[in-house]
C-alpha positions as CSV (number, residue, x, y, z in Angstrom):
1,M,0.0,0.0,0.0
2,P,1.4,3.5,-0.9
3,L,2.6,5.5,2.1
4,G,-0.1,8.2,1.7
5,V,-2.9,5.6,1.8
6,D,-1.2,3.8,4.7
7,C,-0.9,7.1,6.7
8,C,-4.6,8.0,6.1
9,A,-5.6,4.5,7.2
10,C,-3.4,4.8,10.3
11,L,-4.9,8.2,11.2
12,I,-8.5,6.8,10.9
13,A,-7.6,3.8,13.0
14,Q,-6.3,6.1,15.7
15,D,-9.4,8.3,15.9
16,P,-12.4,6.6,17.6
17,A,-14.8,9.3,16.5
18,T,-13.9,8.8,12.9
19,Q,-14.1,5.0,13.3
20,Q,-17.7,5.4,14.7
21,R,-18.7,7.7,11.8
22,I,-17.3,5.2,9.2
23,K,-18.9,2.2,10.9
24,A,-22.3,4.0,11.0
25,M,-22.0,4.8,7.3
26,M,-21.1,1.3,6.4
27,E,-24.1,0.0,8.4
28,D,-26.6,2.5,6.9
29,P,-28.7,0.7,4.2
30,E,-29.5,4.1,2.6
31,F,-25.7,4.9,2.3
32,L,-24.9,1.5,0.9
33,S,-27.7,1.7,-1.7
34,S,-26.5,5.2,-2.7
35,M,-23.0,3.9,-3.1
36,K,-24.2,1.0,-5.2
37,Q,-26.1,3.4,-7.5
38,Y,-23.1,5.6,-7.8
39,V,-20.8,2.7,-8.8
40,E,-23.4,1.5,-11.3
41,Q,-23.6,5.0,-12.8
42,I,-19.9,5.4,-13.1
43,T,-19.2,2.0,-14.6
44,A,-21.9,2.6,-17.2
45,D,-20.2,5.7,-18.4
46,P,-18.5,5.1,-21.8
47,Q,-15.4,6.9,-20.6
48,F,-15.0,4.6,-17.6
49,E,-13.3,1.7,-19.4
50,A,-10.8,4.1,-21.1
51,L,-10.0,5.7,-17.8
52,K,-9.7,2.3,-16.1
53,K,-7.2,1.1,-18.8
54,Q,-5.2,4.3,-18.5
55,T,-5.1,3.9,-14.7
56,E,-4.0,0.3,-15.0
57,S,-1.3,1.3,-17.4
58,L,-0.1,4.1,-15.1
59,M,0.0,1.7,-12.2
60,Q,2.6,-0.4,-14.2
61,E,4.9,2.6,-14.4
62,P,7.9,2.1,-12.0
63,D,7.7,5.5,-10.4
64,F,3.9,6.2,-10.6
65,V,3.0,5.1,-7.1
66,E,6.0,7.0,-5.7
67,Q,5.0,10.2,-7.6
68,M,1.4,10.0,-6.4
69,T,2.5,9.3,-2.8
70,K,4.8,12.4,-2.9
71,A,2.0,14.5,-4.4
72,M,-0.5,13.5,-1.7
73,M,2.0,13.9,1.1
74,G,3.3,17.2,-0.3
75,G,0.0,18.8,-1.2
76,D,1.0,19.5,-4.8
77,M,-1.5,17.2,-6.5
78,S,-2.4,19.7,-9.3
79,K,1.2,20.0,-10.4
80,T,1.7,16.2,-10.4
81,L,-1.5,15.6,-12.4
82,A,-0.4,18.3,-14.9
83,D,3.0,16.7,-15.2
84,M,1.4,13.3,-15.7
85,G,-0.9,14.7,-18.4
86,A,2.1,16.2,-20.2
87,A,3.9,12.8,-19.9
88,L,0.9,11.1,-21.5
89,G,1.1,13.2,-24.5
90,G,-0.7,16.5,-24.1
91,A,-3.3,18.6,-22.5
92,G,-6.5,17.3,-21.1
93,E,-10.0,18.4,-21.9
94,G,-10.4,22.1,-21.9
95,E,-6.6,22.7,-21.5
96,E,-4.2,24.2,-23.9
97,E,-0.8,22.7,-24.6
98,D,2.2,25.0,-23.9
99,K,3.9,26.1,-27.1
């Protein structure tokens, strides 16, 4: 597990109030139904499969997890995502490439 995720999990495990809130959510049938609908909606989106393949490809990159961990821990996620977009061959939707 990447350090950033591990640290978040560790913080949650140490906070009884957070544990109680999460437990209550996970036991709430309305919340679970809502999450199921959300997942069904996302996976039905035509772009989902393309994003899934792109993510799986990125996860195979040797330094991807390290870069993401640094970004999450350093608070500079926007720069990291921009760098990743440039590395993937250009600007994203609604963005202009630097000339």
